[in-house]
C-alpha positions as CSV (number, residue, x, y, z in Angstrom):
1,X,53.6,-1.5,-10.3
2,X,51.8,-1.6,-6.8
3,X,48.3,-1.3,-8.6
4,X,49.4,-3.7,-11.0
5,X,47.6,-7.3,-10.1
6,X,49.3,-10.3,-10.0
7,X,48.7,-13.8,-10.2
8,X,50.3,-15.8,-6.8
9,X,51.7,-19.2,-8.4
10,X,50.6,-22.0,-5.9
11,X,54.4,-22.8,-4.8
12,X,54.6,-19.2,-3.6
13,X,51.1,-19.2,-1.7
14,X,52.8,-23.0,-0.2
15,X,56.1,-21.8,0.3
16,X,54.7,-18.6,2.5
17,X,52.6,-21.0,4.9
18,X,55.8,-23.4,4.7
19,X,58.6,-20.8,5.4
20,X,59.9,-20.2,8.9
21,X,60.9,-16.3,8.3
22,X,58.9,-14.1,8.5
23,X,60.3,-11.3,6.4
24,X,61.6,-14.1,3.5
25,X,59.7,-12.6,-0.1
26,X,57.5,-16.0,0.3
27,X,55.7,-14.9,3.3
28,X,55.5,-11.2,3.1
29,X,53.6,-12.1,-0.4
30,X,50.9,-14.4,1.4
31,X,51.2,-11.8,4.5
32,X,50.1,-9.3,2.0
33,X,47.3,-11.7,-0.2
34,X,45.8,-11.8,3.4
35,X,45.4,-8.1,4.3
36,X,44.7,-6.8,0.9
37,X,47.9,-5.3,0.4
38,X,48.3,-5.2,-2.8
39,X,46.1,-6.0,-6.2
40,X,45.8,-9.8,-6.8
41,X,43.6,-12.2,-9.2
42,X,43.1,-15.7,-9.0
43,X,40.6,-17.9,-10.8
44,X,38.0,-20.9,-9.1
45,X,40.3,-23.4,-10.9
46,X,43.3,-21.8,-9.1
47,X,42.1,-21.6,-5.7
48,X,41.3,-25.8,-6.1
49,X,44.8,-26.4,-6.8
50,X,45.5,-23.8,-4.3
51,X,43.5,-26.0,-1.9
52,X,44.7,-29.3,-3.1
53,X,48.2,-28.8,-2.4
54,X,48.1,-27.8,0.5
55,X,46.2,-30.7,1.6
56,X,48.7,-33.1,0.1
57,X,49.7,-34.6,3.7
58,X,53.2,-34.7,3.5
59,X,53.0,-30.7,2.8
60,X,50.0,-30.9,5.8
61,X,53.1,-32.4,7.3
62,X,54.5,-29.2,7.8
63,X,52.4,-26.6,7.9
64,X,50.0,-28.4,11.0
65,X,47.0,-27.3,9.8
66,X,43.7,-28.5,10.2
67,X,41.3,-28.8,6.7
68,X,39.2,-26.4,8.5
69,X,42.0,-24.1,9.3
70,X,43.3,-24.2,5.4
71,X,39.5,-24.0,4.6
72,X,39.7,-20.3,6.5
73,X,43.1,-19.0,5.3
74,X,41.4,-19.4,1.4
75,X,38.6,-17.8,2.3
76,X,40.2,-14.7,4.0
77,X,42.6,-14.8,0.7
78,X,39.2,-14.9,-1.7
79,X,37.8,-11.3,-0.2
80,X,40.3,-9.3,-1.2
81,X,41.3,-11.1,-4.7
82,X,40.5,-10.1,-8.1
83,X,38.5,-13.4,-9.9
84,X,39.2,-13.7,-13.5
85,X,37.6,-16.5,-15.9
86,X,41.2,-18.3,-17.4
87,X,41.0,-17.2,-21.0
88,X,42.5,-20.0,-23.4
89,X,45.3,-18.8,-25.9
90,X,49.5,-18.9,-25.5
91,X,50.6,-22.6,-24.5
92,X,52.5,-22.4,-21.4
93,X,56.1,-23.6,-21.3
94,X,55.0,-26.8,-19.1
95,X,51.2,-28.7,-19.4
96,X,51.1,-28.4,-15.6
97,X,51.1,-24.9,-15.8
98,X,48.6,-23.9,-18.1
99,X,45.7,-22.5,-16.2
100,X,49.0,-19.9,-14.5
101,X,49.3,-19.1,-18.7
102,X,45.1,-19.0,-19.5
103,X,44.5,-16.3,-16.4
104,X,47.3,-13.8,-17.8
105,X,45.9,-14.2,-21.4
106,X,42.5,-13.3,-19.9
107,X,43.7,-9.9,-18.7
108,X,47.6,-8.2,-20.1
109,X,47.6,-5.7,-17.7
110,X,48.6,-8.6,-14.9
111,X,51.9,-10.1,-14.4
112,X,52.6,-13.9,-12.7
113,X,54.7,-14.2,-9.5
114,X,56.5,-17.5,-9.3
115,X,59.5,-19.8,-7.7
116,X,58.9,-21.9,-11.4
117,X,62.4,-21.8,-12.7
118,X,61.0,-23.3,-16.5
119,X,58.2,-20.4,-16.0
120,X,60.5,-17.8,-15.0
121,X,63.1,-18.0,-17.7
122,X,60.2,-18.4,-20.9
123,X,60.6,-16.3,-23.3
124,X,57.0,-15.7,-24.1
125,X,56.0,-13.9,-21.2
126,X,58.9,-11.8,-21.0
127,X,58.6,-9.3,-18.6
128,X,55.5,-10.5,-17.1
129,X,56.6,-13.3,-15.1
130,X,58.5,-12.3,-11.5
131,X,59.8,-14.2,-8.9
132,X,58.6,-13.8,-5.4
133,X,62.0,-11.8,-4.6
134,X,61.5,-9.5,-7.9
135,X,58.3,-8.4,-6.9
136,X,58.9,-7.7,-3.4
137,X,61.0,-5.7,-4.3
138,X,59.4,-3.6,-6.7
139,X,55.9,-3.3,-4.1
140,X,58.1,-2.2,-1.4
């Protein structure tokens, strides 16, 4: 699992930034992404989603970062990332998450790390969708 690339859902990135616990799975994942501790995949659209969610006023009030700081963090995130073009295929259980399914369709080796219960419980990608805690346990 350590060398298998993962897609990290926006909810994990945001939670990693907002958590007060440095040792929490989401914080460890975000830190791991920034330090290139494991291979991970993004697409241009996923990066835009990371940015747009991090810029939401309610979320900005919680993390306290400026637009420039967010952009700098995302730039640091991109450098070690594998950038893939999504490939339409299987239909996601939630239309709002189709982007993630399309990225998974681009490479059958990929895993998704998410906190979204609908995605975690979906049978169509069973075994390829992990919670943050499951990923950290497998990666550690």
